[in-house]
N, C-alpha and C positions, 0 to 999 in steps of 0.2 A: 614673954617676961625678960627682964634683964638677965644677961648671961646665957640666954638661949639663942639658937639660930635656926633659920629655916633654910633647907637645901631643896632646890627645885631642879629636878633632872628631867629634861624633855628629849624625846627622840629626834634625830635629824638635826639639820642645821640649814642656815640660809645659803651657804655656799658663796662663792666669789666668781664672777664672770659667767660666760656662757657654758652651760653644762655640756654642750655638744663639742666643746674643744678639749674636754678632759681626755687624758691619755687612756686609750682603750685598754691597756694592760691593767690600769688601776680600776677601771670599771669591772673588768673580769675578776680581779682579786676581790672586790667588794661583793660581787654576785656569788662567788665561790665561798666566801666567808658568811654568806647569809645576810649581809647588810642591806642588799637591795635584791629585788626580784628580777627575773629575766625580762618581765614586762617593763619594769622601771628602767632597766638598762636600755631597752629599745625606745620607750616613749620619752624618757627624760634626757638620756645621754646619746641617743642615736646609734647605739651599739646593738647589733643583732647577735644574739647568742643562740647556739644550738641547745637542745635539751641537756646535753652533756656539759654545757658551760663554756664551750669554745666559741671564738668569734667566727661568725659567718661573714667573711670579708666582702663578698659581692654585695650582700644586702646592706651591710654597714656602710660601704662606700656610697651606695645609692641613697641611703637614708641621710647620711651626713652632708651629701652634696645637693640635696633637694632644697 
């Protein structure tokens, strides 16, 4: 009706550019904040995280250079 509005909030976003070029520190921050899972960090961003949420540098380098 007139004077009313609809607000639609959806999770996530489309992003911009290749996810695997994102700053690893930002991916870690997102994972620690609960915005992404450890699996998403690995699968989508190419960042391997330990169960504690730290970067596994060797695996990350291998994943991002593959």
